[in-house]
N, C-alpha and C positions, 0 to 999 in steps of 0.2 A: 552250379556252379555252374545256353547255348550258350552259349555259349554260355555262359551264363550260369547262379546258385538258387535253389528252390526250397520250401513251401510251408504250410500251416494247418490249424484245426479250430474246434468250436464247442459250444454248449449253449443251453437255453433254459430259462426258468423265469416265467413271466413275473411272478411276484417279486422275486429277488432282483430280477433285471430292472424293474421299475424303480426299486429303492436304491440299488447299488451300482447298476450298470454291468453286473456280472451274472453269469449263468449258474444255476444250481448244479451241484457236483454230479447228480444222477441223470442229468439231461444229456442225450447223445446227439452227435451231429456227424454228417458225412462230409468229407473234405474235398471230394472230387465229383466229377460227373456232370457239372454244370458248365454252360457257356454263357457269358454275359449277354444281355439283350442287345438287339440292333441299336446302334447309335451311341453305345457307351464307348468312351475313349480313355485309354490308360497310358499315361506318360511316365516312363521309367528312367531314372538316372542311376547309373551304377558306377562304382569305383572299386578297382582292385589295386592293391599296393604291396610291394615288397621293397624294403628300405635297408640299404647297407648290409645286405646278406653276405656273410663270409663265403668266399669262392676260392677254389683251387683248380688250376689247370696243369695237367701233366703232359709234357711233350718233349720229345728228343732227350729223354733222360732227366729233364728238369721239372721241378714243381714250382709253379708261379702262384703267389697268393694275392688276393685282392678282394674287392667287394662288388656286388651287383645291386642296382636299384632300378625299379620299374614302377610306373604308375599309369593306369589306364582309366579313362573316364568316358563313359558312353551315355548317350541319350537316345531312347527308342520310343516310338509312338505306335500303339496297337489300336485299331479301330474295328469294333465288332459289327458285323453286318447281318447277323442272324445265327441260327443254331448250327449252321454248317459252313460258315464263311467268316473270315476276318483278314485284315490287312496289316502288315507290320512295315514300319520304315525306321531304319537306323539313321536318326537325324544327324548324329555326330559321333565320331570315334577318335579320341586323342590318346595316343600311347607315347609316353616318353620314358626313356631308360638310358642307363649308362653302365659301363664296366670300368672300374678304377683299378689300375695296376701301377705299382711304383709311384703312387701319388698322382697319377695322371688319369683323368676321367675321359673315356671315349664313348660317344653316343652309340647306342645299339641301333641297328637298322630296323625300321618298322614300316613295311610296305603299306600302302593305303588299303582299306577294307573295300572289296569290290561291291559290297552291299550298301555302302554309305550313300544316303540320299536316293535309294532305290526302293520304292514301295513294292513289297512282295505280298501277293494274295494267296491265302491258303483255303482250299475248299475240300470238304469231306466227300470222298467218292468211294463207294463200295467199302466203307469202313476205314479208309486211309486218308490222311491229310496230304493233299497234292499241292505243292507250291508252284506259282507261276508269276511272272512279272505283271504288275497291275496294268502296265501300258500295252500289254499284248505281245511284247517282244519275247524272243526266246532267251532263256537263261544261258549265260556263258558258262564255260567250264569252271572258271574261277568262282563265279557266283554259286554254282551248284556245290562246289567243294566247301565254300564258306557256309552254306546252309547246313551241310552235313557236319562240319566241325563244330558248329554251335548247337547241334541237336535240334535245330529249328525244323528239320524235316520230320521230326517226331515230337510235336509241340506239347503233348500231354503225357508222354510215357514216363517222364520223371515224376510227375504228380502221382500217377497211378502206382508207380513203384514205391514211392515214399509214404503215401497215405492209404493206398488200397481203396476198397469199396465198402469195407465194414465201418459202421458208425463208431465214434469214440466219445468218451465223456471226459470231463476235467479230471486229471490224475492218471489217466490211462498212459501206459508205456508200451511200446512195441518195437520189434526189430525190423529193419529194412534189408531186403535182399539187394545188396549193392551191385550185384552183377546185372540187375535189371535196369539200372540207371544208364540211359544213353550217354550222359555226360554228368560230371559233377565239378563245378568250378572250372578249372583249367584241365581236368582229366577226362580221358576216355578209357575204355577197356577197364572199368573200375572193378576192383575186388576188395574184400575186407569186411569190416563190421560197421554198421550204422544203427543208431538207436534214437527214437523219437519219444517225446512226452508232451501231452496236451496240458499246458500249465493253467491257462485261464481263458475266459471269453470276456471281451470288453468292447467298447464302442470306439471306432476309429473312422474319421472322415464321415461321420453320420451313419456308419454301417456296423453291424455285429461282426466281430472279428475274433478269430482264435489265435492264441499265442502258443507257439510250439517251440520246444527246445530240441536241439539236435546235437548228438556227439558222434564222433566218427574216428576210425583208425583204418585208413584205406590206402590202396596203391593203384597206380595206373600209368598211362602214358600221356604225353602232351596231346591236347585236343587240337590237332592241325587239320584233320579231314583229308590228309594226303597220304599216299602210300610211299614207303621208302623214307629217305631223309635220315636225320640223326637218330641213333638208338638211345633214347633217354627214358629212364624210369623215375617215377616220382612217388614219394610216400608222404602222406599228410595225416596228422592227428590234430584234433581240435574240437571246437564246439561253436554253436551258433543259435540264433533265435529268429523265427519268422512270425510275422503277424499276417494272417490270411483272412480275407473277406469271406464270410459265410454266405452272404447274399449272392456273390458272383464267383466264388471259388477262384479268386486270383490273389496273389500276394500283394501286400501293401507296404511292408517293410521287411528287410532281411539284413542281418549282420552275421559275420563269421570271422573267427580268429583261429589261426592254425599254425602249427610248426611244420615247415616243408623241408624235405630232404630230396634233392634232385642229383642224379648222377647219370653219366653215360658218355658215349662216343659222339662228339659233335663234328668231328672231321677225321679223316684217316690219320691215325697216330696221335690224336688229341683227345684226352679224357678230361671231363669236367665234373666237379662236385660243388654243389651249392647247398647251403643249409641256413635256415633262419625263419623268422616269423613273417606271416603274411596276413593281410586283412581284406575282406570283401564286404561291400555294403550295397544295398539296393533300396531305393525309395520310389514308390509308385503313387502318383496322383490320379484319382479317378474323376472323370467328367461324365456325370450321368446324362442320359438322353432326356 
């Protein structure tokens, strides 16, 4: 959920695969540890949406009721340049939202993303991924904070936490240590329970892909990448499905539905509570070299 929700699994069985496109249940696959080959390009479109979520604001001894709506649509391109290097560019980021009180809708402020249309190159140095601007300029403070908030400065930690390095077969179920996830959806400082199941292996975009189901009951804080600010806590319960390429260890499709409860102090003397459903989806198109 960098910024952004993650990941998937697999299986293989040549005879069955040729006949049905699915893997035999006893074949095992490893879901992490690969980096796509140089020249592969992945174009991702993501949508996060909360619609007409009931909201209460308490201030100056009064409780004000209303609703909150927000929709974010992003497009991002990742170009792989070898086993230790890739470049990401946030092509577009459109966030629209409003708060409705007493029947009047007021747009919520959404400052521009400092990484929009800014290619960022990641290189693995001494076992760590180091980001830098592709044009050689120095990252600004805002850009550095945006990378931190999206978890982009730790590009594969969420995969490692969710899938581990052990092989899995169709039907396997495993627990995820949520505290090892740098971010999940809109959350950072994640705690709670997460469970995965490898459901099937099938062909997607001409690649073998694992279908993984996820359920979760987690808590955390808004993923802003900044210190200080509003003291807000978020609790989410829900489930999702990810389809993950076994050839390249990248996601191809992800969907998530959750119940979100958010509360906290948004300004001195102002308490806010928001509760309702939210959805997230990601679709990745792979252009092979």
